[in-house]
mmCIF file of the N, C-alpha and C atoms, coordinates in Angstrom:
data_MODEL
# 
_entry.id   MODEL 
# 
loop_
_atom_site.group_PDB 
_atom_site.id 
_atom_site.type_symbol 
_atom_site.label_atom_id 
_atom_site.label_alt_id 
_atom_site.label_comp_id 
_atom_site.label_asym_id 
_atom_site.label_entity_id 
_atom_site.label_seq_id 
_atom_site.pdbx_PDB_ins_code 
_atom_site.Cartn_x 
_atom_site.Cartn_y 
_atom_site.Cartn_z 
_atom_site.occupancy 
_atom_site.B_iso_or_equiv 
_atom_site.pdbx_formal_charge 
_atom_site.auth_seq_id 
_atom_site.auth_comp_id 
_atom_site.auth_asym_id 
_atom_site.auth_atom_id 
_atom_site.pdbx_PDB_model_num 
ATOM 1   N N  . MET A 1 1  ? 0.858   -1.006 0.039  1.00 0.00 ? 1  MET A N  1 
ATOM 2   C CA . MET A 1 1  ? -0.140  -0.017 -0.042 1.00 0.00 ? 1  MET A CA 1 
ATOM 3   C C  . MET A 1 1  ? 0.731   1.290  -0.034 1.00 0.00 ? 1  MET A C  1 
ATOM 4   N N  . ARG A 1 2  ? 0.641   2.188  -0.873 1.00 0.00 ? 2  ARG A N  1 
ATOM 5   C CA . ARG A 1 2  ? 1.063   3.341  -0.861 1.00 0.00 ? 2  ARG A CA 1 
ATOM 6   C C  . ARG A 1 2  ? 0.410   4.846  -0.285 1.00 0.00 ? 2  ARG A C  1 
ATOM 7   N N  . VAL A 1 3  ? 1.241   5.299  0.715  1.00 0.00 ? 3  VAL A N  1 
ATOM 8   C CA . VAL A 1 3  ? 0.546   6.530  1.554  1.00 0.00 ? 3  VAL A CA 1 
ATOM 9   C C  . VAL A 1 3  ? 1.117   7.798  0.905  1.00 0.00 ? 3  VAL A C  1 
ATOM 10  N N  . GLU A 1 4  ? 0.386   8.891  0.787  1.00 0.00 ? 4  GLU A N  1 
ATOM 11  C CA . GLU A 1 4  ? 0.887   10.251 -0.059 1.00 0.00 ? 4  GLU A CA 1 
ATOM 12  C C  . GLU A 1 4  ? -0.218  10.933 0.826  1.00 0.00 ? 4  GLU A C  1 
ATOM 13  N N  . LYS A 1 5  ? 0.934   12.256 1.081  1.00 0.00 ? 5  LYS A N  1 
ATOM 14  C CA . LYS A 1 5  ? 0.508   13.557 1.767  1.00 0.00 ? 5  LYS A CA 1 
ATOM 15  C C  . LYS A 1 5  ? -0.777  14.101 1.032  1.00 0.00 ? 5  LYS A C  1 
ATOM 16  N N  . PHE A 1 6  ? -1.747  14.583 1.612  1.00 0.00 ? 6  PHE A N  1 
ATOM 17  C CA . PHE A 1 6  ? -2.935  15.092 0.937  1.00 0.00 ? 6  PHE A CA 1 
ATOM 18  C C  . PHE A 1 6  ? -2.477  16.624 1.044  1.00 0.00 ? 6  PHE A C  1 
ATOM 19  N N  . GLU A 1 7  ? -2.515  17.454 0.018  1.00 0.00 ? 7  GLU A N  1 
ATOM 20  C CA . GLU A 1 7  ? -2.449  18.703 0.127  1.00 0.00 ? 7  GLU A CA 1 
ATOM 21  C C  . GLU A 1 7  ? -3.760  19.456 -0.514 1.00 0.00 ? 7  GLU A C  1 
ATOM 22  N N  . GLY A 1 8  ? -4.778  18.919 -0.369 1.00 0.00 ? 8  GLY A N  1 
ATOM 23  C CA . GLY A 1 8  ? -5.697  19.591 -1.219 1.00 0.00 ? 8  GLY A CA 1 
ATOM 24  C C  . GLY A 1 8  ? -6.697  20.549 0.212  1.00 0.00 ? 8  GLY A C  1 
ATOM 25  N N  . GLY A 1 9  ? -5.696  20.518 1.035  1.00 0.00 ? 9  GLY A N  1 
ATOM 26  C CA . GLY A 1 9  ? -6.357  21.661 2.324  1.00 0.00 ? 9  GLY A CA 1 
ATOM 27  C C  . GLY A 1 9  ? -7.200  22.839 1.874  1.00 0.00 ? 9  GLY A C  1 
ATOM 28  N N  . LYS A 1 10 ? -6.738  23.718 0.709  1.00 0.00 ? 10 LYS A N  1 
ATOM 29  C CA . LYS A 1 10 ? -7.280  24.602 0.398  1.00 0.00 ? 10 LYS A CA 1 
ATOM 30  C C  . LYS A 1 10 ? -8.277  24.768 -0.135 1.00 0.00 ? 10 LYS A C  1 
ATOM 31  N N  . ASP A 1 11 ? -8.518  23.456 -0.726 1.00 0.00 ? 11 ASP A N  1 
ATOM 32  C CA . ASP A 1 11 ? -10.322 23.450 -1.435 1.00 0.00 ? 11 ASP A CA 1 
ATOM 33  C C  . ASP A 1 11 ? -11.264 23.223 -0.034 1.00 0.00 ? 11 ASP A C  1 
ATOM 34  N N  . LEU A 1 12 ? -10.896 22.908 0.919  1.00 0.00 ? 12 LEU A N  1 
ATOM 35  C CA . LEU A 1 12 ? -11.911 22.604 1.945  1.00 0.00 ? 12 LEU A CA 1 
ATOM 36  C C  . LEU A 1 12 ? -12.441 24.060 2.356  1.00 0.00 ? 12 LEU A C  1 
ATOM 37  N N  . VAL A 1 13 ? -14.014 23.998 2.490  1.00 0.00 ? 13 VAL A N  1 
ATOM 38  C CA . VAL A 1 13 ? -14.592 25.287 2.782  1.00 0.00 ? 13 VAL A CA 1 
ATOM 39  C C  . VAL A 1 13 ? -15.004 25.351 4.582  1.00 0.00 ? 13 VAL A C  1 
ATOM 40  N N  . LYS A 1 14 ? -14.645 26.129 4.843  1.00 0.00 ? 14 LYS A N  1 
ATOM 41  C CA . LYS A 1 14 ? -15.087 26.359 6.366  1.00 0.00 ? 14 LYS A CA 1 
ATOM 42  C C  . LYS A 1 14 ? -16.156 27.252 6.391  1.00 0.00 ? 14 LYS A C  1 
ATOM 43  N N  . THR A 1 15 ? -17.302 26.891 7.036  1.00 0.00 ? 15 THR A N  1 
ATOM 44  C CA . THR A 1 15 ? -18.370 27.816 7.387  1.00 0.00 ? 15 THR A CA 1 
ATOM 45  C C  . THR A 1 15 ? -18.397 27.762 8.906  1.00 0.00 ? 15 THR A C  1 
ATOM 46  N N  . GLU A 1 16 ? -18.742 29.296 8.917  1.00 0.00 ? 16 GLU A N  1 
ATOM 47  C CA . GLU A 1 16 ? -18.790 29.987 10.113 1.00 0.00 ? 16 GLU A CA 1 
ATOM 48  C C  . GLU A 1 16 ? -20.277 30.595 10.548 1.00 0.00 ? 16 GLU A C  1 
ATOM 49  N N  . TYR A 1 17 ? -20.916 29.970 11.613 1.00 0.00 ? 17 TYR A N  1 
ATOM 50  C CA . TYR A 1 17 ? -22.163 29.974 11.798 1.00 0.00 ? 17 TYR A CA 1 
ATOM 51  C C  . TYR A 1 17 ? -22.018 31.371 12.662 1.00 0.00 ? 17 TYR A C  1 
ATOM 52  N N  . THR A 1 18 ? -23.277 32.565 12.717 1.00 0.00 ? 18 THR A N  1 
ATOM 53  C CA . THR A 1 18 ? -23.183 33.749 13.503 1.00 0.00 ? 18 THR A CA 1 
ATOM 54  C C  . THR A 1 18 ? -24.129 33.086 14.543 1.00 0.00 ? 18 THR A C  1 
ATOM 55  N N  . GLU A 1 19 ? -24.209 33.983 15.358 1.00 0.00 ? 19 GLU A N  1 
ATOM 56  C CA . GLU A 1 19 ? -25.033 33.940 16.807 1.00 0.00 ? 19 GLU A CA 1 
ATOM 57  C C  . GLU A 1 19 ? -26.520 33.622 16.546 1.00 0.00 ? 19 GLU A C  1 
ATOM 58  N N  . ARG A 1 20 ? -26.729 34.698 15.345 1.00 0.00 ? 20 ARG A N  1 
ATOM 59  C CA . ARG A 1 20 ? -28.130 34.584 14.919 1.00 0.00 ? 20 ARG A CA 1 
ATOM 60  C C  . ARG A 1 20 ? -28.652 33.156 14.346 1.00 0.00 ? 20 ARG A C  1 
ATOM 61  N N  . ASP A 1 21 ? -28.035 32.402 13.714 1.00 0.00 ? 21 ASP A N  1 
ATOM 62  C CA . ASP A 1 21 ? -27.934 30.585 12.960 1.00 0.00 ? 21 ASP A CA 1 
ATOM 63  C C  . ASP A 1 21 ? -28.040 30.021 14.382 1.00 0.00 ? 21 ASP A C  1 
ATOM 64  N N  . LEU A 1 22 ? -27.072 30.231 15.729 1.00 0.00 ? 22 LEU A N  1 
ATOM 65  C CA . LEU A 1 22 ? -27.381 29.223 16.259 1.00 0.00 ? 22 LEU A CA 1 
ATOM 66  C C  . LEU A 1 22 ? -28.653 29.467 17.089 1.00 0.00 ? 22 LEU A C  1 
ATOM 67  N N  . LYS A 1 23 ? -28.984 30.723 17.267 1.00 0.00 ? 23 LYS A N  1 
ATOM 68  C CA . LYS A 1 23 ? -30.265 30.998 18.270 1.00 0.00 ? 23 LYS A CA 1 
ATOM 69  C C  . LYS A 1 23 ? -31.658 30.363 17.331 1.00 0.00 ? 23 LYS A C  1 
ATOM 70  N N  . ALA A 1 24 ? -31.412 30.211 15.749 1.00 0.00 ? 24 ALA A N  1 
ATOM 71  C CA . ALA A 1 24 ? -32.454 30.071 15.170 1.00 0.00 ? 24 ALA A CA 1 
ATOM 72  C C  . ALA A 1 24 ? -32.498 28.163 15.287 1.00 0.00 ? 24 ALA A C  1 
ATOM 73  N N  . GLU A 1 25 ? -31.308 27.367 15.408 1.00 0.00 ? 25 GLU A N  1 
ATOM 74  C CA . GLU A 1 25 ? -31.038 26.142 15.723 1.00 0.00 ? 25 GLU A CA 1 
ATOM 75  C C  . GLU A 1 25 ? -31.605 25.827 16.936 1.00 0.00 ? 25 GLU A C  1 
ATOM 76  N N  . LEU A 1 26 ? -31.516 26.490 17.774 1.00 0.00 ? 26 LEU A N  1 
ATOM 77  C CA . LEU A 1 26 ? -31.948 26.397 19.115 1.00 0.00 ? 26 LEU A CA 1 
ATOM 78  C C  . LEU A 1 26 ? -33.425 26.493 19.404 1.00 0.00 ? 26 LEU A C  1 
ATOM 79  N N  . ASN A 1 27 ? -33.919 27.581 18.829 1.00 0.00 ? 27 ASN A N  1 
ATOM 80  C CA . ASN A 1 27 ? -35.097 27.578 18.854 1.00 0.00 ? 27 ASN A CA 1 
ATOM 81  C C  . ASN A 1 27 ? -36.079 26.569 17.973 1.00 0.00 ? 27 ASN A C  1 
ATOM 82  N N  . PHE A 1 28 ? -35.399 26.129 16.862 1.00 0.00 ? 28 PHE A N  1 
ATOM 83  C CA . PHE A 1 28 ? -36.187 25.060 16.058 1.00 0.00 ? 28 PHE A CA 1 
ATOM 84  C C  . PHE A 1 28 ? -36.314 23.793 17.108 1.00 0.00 ? 28 PHE A C  1 
ATOM 85  N N  . TYR A 1 29 ? -35.127 23.580 17.533 1.00 0.00 ? 29 TYR A N  1 
ATOM 86  C CA . TYR A 1 29 ? -35.091 22.122 18.521 1.00 0.00 ? 29 TYR A CA 1 
ATOM 87  C C  . TYR A 1 29 ? -36.192 22.223 19.747 1.00 0.00 ? 29 TYR A C  1 
ATOM 88  N N  . LEU A 1 30 ? -36.161 23.570 20.419 1.00 0.00 ? 30 LEU A N  1 
ATOM 89  C CA . LEU A 1 30 ? -37.200 23.606 21.317 1.00 0.00 ? 30 LEU A CA 1 
ATOM 90  C C  . LEU A 1 30 ? -38.522 23.648 20.981 1.00 0.00 ? 30 LEU A C  1 
ATOM 91  N N  . SER A 1 31 ? -38.874 24.407 19.730 1.00 0.00 ? 31 SER A N  1 
ATOM 92  C CA . SER A 1 31 ? -40.384 24.321 19.238 1.00 0.00 ? 31 SER A CA 1 
ATOM 93  C C  . SER A 1 31 ? -40.311 22.811 18.769 1.00 0.00 ? 31 SER A C  1 
ATOM 94  N N  . ASP A 1 32 ? -39.343 21.971 18.300 1.00 0.00 ? 32 ASP A N  1 
ATOM 95  C CA . ASP A 1 32 ? -39.695 20.575 17.540 1.00 0.00 ? 32 ASP A CA 1 
ATOM 96  C C  . ASP A 1 32 ? -40.000 20.030 18.823 1.00 0.00 ? 32 ASP A C  1 
ATOM 97  N N  . LYS A 1 33 ? -39.348 19.983 19.763 1.00 0.00 ? 33 LYS A N  1 
ATOM 98  C CA . LYS A 1 33 ? -39.509 19.113 21.241 1.00 0.00 ? 33 LYS A CA 1 
ATOM 99  C C  . LYS A 1 33 ? -41.048 19.159 21.858 1.00 0.00 ? 33 LYS A C  1 
ATOM 100 N N  . PHE A 1 34 ? -41.296 20.608 21.532 1.00 0.00 ? 34 PHE A N  1 
ATOM 101 C CA . PHE A 1 34 ? -42.615 20.848 22.482 1.00 0.00 ? 34 PHE A CA 1 
ATOM 102 C C  . PHE A 1 34 ? -43.458 20.194 21.482 1.00 0.00 ? 34 PHE A C  1 
ATOM 103 N N  . ILE A 1 35 ? -43.680 20.187 20.130 1.00 0.00 ? 35 ILE A N  1 
ATOM 104 C CA . ILE A 1 35 ? -44.548 19.731 19.250 1.00 0.00 ? 35 ILE A CA 1 
ATOM 105 C C  . ILE A 1 35 ? -44.723 18.057 19.400 1.00 0.00 ? 35 ILE A C  1 
ATOM 106 N N  . GLN A 1 36 ? -43.245 17.426 19.498 1.00 0.00 ? 36 GLN A N  1 
ATOM 107 C CA . GLN A 1 36 ? -43.437 15.911 19.839 1.00 0.00 ? 36 GLN A CA 1 
ATOM 108 C C  . GLN A 1 36 ? -44.105 15.706 21.015 1.00 0.00 ? 36 GLN A C  1 
ATOM 109 N N  . ASP A 1 37 ? -43.546 16.350 22.235 1.00 0.00 ? 37 ASP A N  1 
ATOM 110 C CA . ASP A 1 37 ? -44.342 16.108 23.140 1.00 0.00 ? 37 ASP A CA 1 
ATOM 111 C C  . ASP A 1 37 ? -46.082 16.208 23.422 1.00 0.00 ? 37 ASP A C  1 
ATOM 112 N N  . LEU A 1 38 ? -46.323 17.290 22.595 1.00 0.00 ? 38 LEU A N  1 
ATOM 113 C CA . LEU A 1 38 ? -47.787 17.338 22.324 1.00 0.00 ? 38 LEU A CA 1 
ATOM 114 C C  . LEU A 1 38 ? -48.538 15.679 21.385 1.00 0.00 ? 38 LEU A C  1 
ATOM 115 N N  . PHE A 1 39 ? -47.514 15.420 20.504 1.00 0.00 ? 39 PHE A N  1 
ATOM 116 C CA . PHE A 1 39 ? -48.209 14.427 19.549 1.00 0.00 ? 39 PHE A CA 1 
ATOM 117 C C  . PHE A 1 39 ? -48.202 13.042 20.512 1.00 0.00 ? 39 PHE A C  1 
ATOM 118 N N  . LEU A 1 40 ? -47.161 12.744 21.456 1.00 0.00 ? 40 LEU A N  1 
ATOM 119 C CA . LEU A 1 40 ? -47.104 11.715 22.299 1.00 0.00 ? 40 LEU A CA 1 
ATOM 120 C C  . LEU A 1 40 ? -48.082 11.720 23.251 1.00 0.00 ? 40 LEU A C  1 
ATOM 121 N N  . LEU A 1 41 ? -48.594 12.867 23.639 1.00 0.00 ? 41 LEU A N  1 
ATOM 122 C CA . LEU A 1 41 ? -49.519 13.019 24.414 1.00 0.00 ? 41 LEU A CA 1 
ATOM 123 C C  . LEU A 1 41 ? -51.090 13.007 23.889 1.00 0.00 ? 41 LEU A C  1 
ATOM 124 N N  . ASP A 1 42 ? -51.009 12.621 22.566 1.00 0.00 ? 42 ASP A N  1 
ATOM 125 C CA . ASP A 1 42 ? -51.971 12.625 21.937 1.00 0.00 ? 42 ASP A CA 1 
ATOM 126 C C  . ASP A 1 42 ? -52.766 13.958 21.809 1.00 0.00 ? 42 ASP A C  1 
ATOM 127 N N  . GLU A 1 43 ? -52.189 15.209 21.784 1.00 0.00 ? 43 GLU A N  1 
ATOM 128 C CA . GLU A 1 43 ? -52.935 16.458 22.003 1.00 0.00 ? 43 GLU A CA 1 
ATOM 129 C C  . GLU A 1 43 ? -53.033 16.932 20.139 1.00 0.00 ? 43 GLU A C  1 
ATOM 130 N N  . ILE A 1 44 ? -52.347 16.217 19.617 1.00 0.00 ? 44 ILE A N  1 
ATOM 131 C CA . ILE A 1 44 ? -52.207 16.657 18.297 1.00 0.00 ? 44 ILE A CA 1 
ATOM 132 C C  . ILE A 1 44 ? -52.091 15.136 17.553 1.00 0.00 ? 44 ILE A C  1 
ATOM 133 N N  . SER A 1 45 ? -52.498 15.500 16.209 1.00 0.00 ? 45 SER A N  1 
ATOM 134 C CA . SER A 1 45 ? -52.362 14.526 15.444 1.00 0.00 ? 45 SER A CA 1 
ATOM 135 C C  . SER A 1 45 ? -50.937 14.152 14.460 1.00 0.00 ? 45 SER A C  1 
ATOM 136 N N  . LEU A 1 46 ? -51.032 13.438 14.117 1.00 0.00 ? 46 LEU A N  1 
ATOM 137 C CA . LEU A 1 46 ? -49.460 13.002 13.036 1.00 0.00 ? 46 LEU A CA 1 
ATOM 138 C C  . LEU A 1 46 ? -49.576 13.880 12.131 1.00 0.00 ? 46 LEU A C  1 
ATOM 139 N N  . GLU A 1 47 ? -50.897 14.287 11.536 1.00 0.00 ? 47 GLU A N  1 
ATOM 140 C CA . GLU A 1 47 ? -50.639 14.870 10.287 1.00 0.00 ? 47 GLU A CA 1 
ATOM 141 C C  . GLU A 1 47 ? -50.431 16.516 10.548 1.00 0.00 ? 47 GLU A C  1 
ATOM 142 N N  . GLU A 1 48 ? -50.984 16.784 11.592 1.00 0.00 ? 48 GLU A N  1 
ATOM 143 C CA . GLU A 1 48 ? -50.671 18.050 12.428 1.00 0.00 ? 48 GLU A CA 1 
ATOM 144 C C  . GLU A 1 48 ? -49.471 18.218 12.764 1.00 0.00 ? 48 GLU A C  1 
ATOM 145 N N  . TYR A 1 49 ? -48.584 17.270 13.216 1.00 0.00 ? 49 TYR A N  1 
ATOM 146 C CA . TYR A 1 49 ? -47.150 17.457 13.911 1.00 0.00 ? 49 TYR A CA 1 
ATOM 147 C C  . TYR A 1 49 ? -46.250 17.775 12.976 1.00 0.00 ? 49 TYR A C  1 
ATOM 148 N N  . ARG A 1 50 ? -46.681 16.702 11.340 1.00 0.00 ? 50 ARG A N  1 
ATOM 149 C CA . ARG A 1 50 ? -45.897 16.936 10.511 1.00 0.00 ? 50 ARG A CA 1 
ATOM 150 C C  . ARG A 1 50 ? -46.086 18.429 9.626  1.00 0.00 ? 50 ARG A C  1 
ATOM 151 N N  . LYS A 1 51 ? -47.233 18.687 9.927  1.00 0.00 ? 51 LYS A N  1 
ATOM 152 C CA . LYS A 1 51 ? -47.316 20.251 9.016  1.00 0.00 ? 51 LYS A CA 1 
ATOM 153 C C  . LYS A 1 51 ? -46.648 21.515 9.929  1.00 0.00 ? 51 LYS A C  1 
ATOM 154 N N  . ILE A 1 52 ? -47.037 21.402 11.382 1.00 0.00 ? 52 ILE A N  1 
ATOM 155 C CA . ILE A 1 52 ? -46.290 22.327 12.288 1.00 0.00 ? 52 ILE A CA 1 
ATOM 156 C C  . ILE A 1 52 ? -44.728 22.139 12.011 1.00 0.00 ? 52 ILE A C  1 
ATOM 157 N N  . ARG A 1 53 ? -44.243 21.073 12.270 1.00 0.00 ? 53 ARG A N  1 
ATOM 158 C CA . ARG A 1 53 ? -42.649 21.056 11.935 1.00 0.00 ? 53 ARG A CA 1 
ATOM 159 C C  . ARG A 1 53 ? -42.152 21.595 10.489 1.00 0.00 ? 53 ARG A C  1 
ATOM 160 N N  . ARG A 1 54 ? -42.999 21.250 9.219  1.00 0.00 ? 54 ARG A N  1 
ATOM 161 C CA . ARG A 1 54 ? -42.671 21.851 7.902  1.00 0.00 ? 54 ARG A CA 1 
ATOM 162 C C  . ARG A 1 54 ? -42.486 23.419 8.246  1.00 0.00 ? 54 ARG A C  1 
ATOM 163 N N  . GLU A 1 55 ? -43.747 23.968 8.837  1.00 0.00 ? 55 GLU A N  1 
ATOM 164 C CA . GLU A 1 55 ? -43.815 25.193 8.969  1.00 0.00 ? 55 GLU A CA 1 
ATOM 165 C C  . GLU A 1 55 ? -42.695 25.795 9.724  1.00 0.00 ? 55 GLU A C  1 
ATOM 166 N N  . ASN A 1 56 ? -42.287 25.329 10.962 1.00 0.00 ? 56 ASN A N  1 
ATOM 167 C CA . ASN A 1 56 ? -40.929 25.305 12.045 1.00 0.00 ? 56 ASN A CA 1 
ATOM 168 C C  . ASN A 1 56 ? -39.830 25.454 11.102 1.00 0.00 ? 56 ASN A C  1 
ATOM 169 N N  . ILE A 1 57 ? -39.742 24.380 10.130 1.00 0.00 ? 57 ILE A N  1 
ATOM 170 C CA . ILE A 1 57 ? -38.305 24.296 9.312  1.00 0.00 ? 57 ILE A CA 1 
ATOM 171 C C  . ILE A 1 57 ? -38.205 25.426 8.413  1.00 0.00 ? 57 ILE A C  1 
ATOM 172 N N  . LYS A 1 58 ? -39.018 26.134 7.826  1.00 0.00 ? 58 LYS A N  1 
ATOM 173 C CA . LYS A 1 58 ? -39.189 27.248 7.076  1.00 0.00 ? 58 LYS A CA 1 
ATOM 174 C C  . LYS A 1 58 ? -38.774 28.275 7.781  1.00 0.00 ? 58 LYS A C  1 
ATOM 175 N N  . LYS A 1 59 ? -39.755 28.522 8.816  1.00 0.00 ? 59 LYS A N  1 
ATOM 176 C CA . LYS A 1 59 ? -39.385 29.624 9.793  1.00 0.00 ? 59 LYS A CA 1 
ATOM 177 C C  . LYS A 1 59 ? -38.167 29.732 10.408 1.00 0.00 ? 59 LYS A C  1 
ATOM 178 N N  . PHE A 1 60 ? -37.454 28.824 10.993 1.00 0.00 ? 60 PHE A N  1 
ATOM 179 C CA . PHE A 1 60 ? -36.380 28.923 11.673 1.00 0.00 ? 60 PHE A CA 1 
ATOM 180 C C  . PHE A 1 60 ? -34.935 28.559 10.858 1.00 0.00 ? 60 PHE A C  1 
ATOM 181 N N  . ARG A 1 61 ? -35.087 28.014 9.882  1.00 0.00 ? 61 ARG A N  1 
ATOM 182 C CA . ARG A 1 61 ? -34.177 27.532 8.820  1.00 0.00 ? 61 ARG A CA 1 
ATOM 183 C C  . ARG A 1 61 ? -32.898 26.924 9.436  1.00 0.00 ? 61 ARG A C  1 
ATOM 184 N N  . PRO A 1 62 ? -33.226 25.754 10.001 1.00 0.00 ? 62 PRO A N  1 
ATOM 185 C CA . PRO A 1 62 ? -31.964 25.079 10.669 1.00 0.00 ? 62 PRO A CA 1 
ATOM 186 C C  . PRO A 1 62 ? -31.029 24.965 9.800  1.00 0.00 ? 62 PRO A C  1 
ATOM 187 N N  . ILE A 1 63 ? -29.855 24.494 10.083 1.00 0.00 ? 63 ILE A N  1 
ATOM 188 C CA . ILE A 1 63 ? -28.621 24.164 9.648  1.00 0.00 ? 63 ILE A CA 1 
ATOM 189 C C  . ILE A 1 63 ? -28.538 23.206 8.466  1.00 0.00 ? 63 ILE A C  1 
ATOM 190 N N  . LEU A 1 64 ? -29.291 22.213 9.003  1.00 0.00 ? 64 LEU A N  1 
ATOM 191 C CA . LEU A 1 64 ? -29.353 21.064 8.176  1.00 0.00 ? 64 LEU A CA 1 
ATOM 192 C C  . LEU A 1 64 ? -30.955 20.768 7.484  1.00 0.00 ? 64 LEU A C  1 
ATOM 193 N N  . SER A 1 65 ? -31.555 21.993 7.317  1.00 0.00 ? 65 SER A N  1 
ATOM 194 C CA . SER A 1 65 ? -33.053 21.947 6.848  1.00 0.00 ? 65 SER A CA 1 
ATOM 195 C C  . SER A 1 65 ? -33.251 21.069 5.627  1.00 0.00 ? 65 SER A C  1 
ATOM 196 N N  . GLU A 1 66 ? -32.180 21.420 4.644  1.00 0.00 ? 66 GLU A N  1 
ATOM 197 C CA . GLU A 1 66 ? -32.308 20.465 3.490  1.00 0.00 ? 66 GLU A CA 1 
ATOM 198 C C  . GLU A 1 66 ? -32.982 18.819 3.961  1.00 0.00 ? 66 GLU A C  1 
ATOM 199 N N  . LEU A 1 67 ? -32.152 18.441 4.695  1.00 0.00 ? 67 LEU A N  1 
ATOM 200 C CA . LEU A 1 67 ? -32.071 17.032 5.191  1.00 0.00 ? 67 LEU A CA 1 
ATOM 201 C C  . LEU A 1 67 ? -33.576 16.648 5.754  1.00 0.00 ? 67 LEU A C  1 
ATOM 202 N N  . LEU A 1 68 ? -34.251 17.702 6.350  1.00 0.00 ? 68 LEU A N  1 
ATOM 203 C CA . LEU A 1 68 ? -34.996 17.400 7.063  1.00 0.00 ? 68 LEU A CA 1 
ATOM 204 C C  . LEU A 1 68 ? -36.594 17.802 6.628  1.00 0.00 ? 68 LEU A C  1 
ATOM 205 N N  . LEU A 1 69 ? -36.526 18.181 5.408  1.00 0.00 ? 69 LEU A N  1 
ATOM 206 C CA . LEU A 1 69 ? -37.611 17.975 4.364  1.00 0.00 ? 69 LEU A CA 1 
ATOM 207 C C  . LEU A 1 69 ? -38.234 17.332 3.520  1.00 0.00 ? 69 LEU A C  1 
# 
């Protein structure tokens, strides 16, 4: 086996998150936890849970929102 030094580090993209991004992430998480609890307590239906969650994703724009939809 042959090992070579990787020198492509310049091509990597470093993403920095602002305080606003992190607050939106926290708000999404807390909101999602709340509606999960409502669903588990049979206060809302699965359809309502999914609808609210989609709206929260659109509103809060969590970091991995593309994967959540």
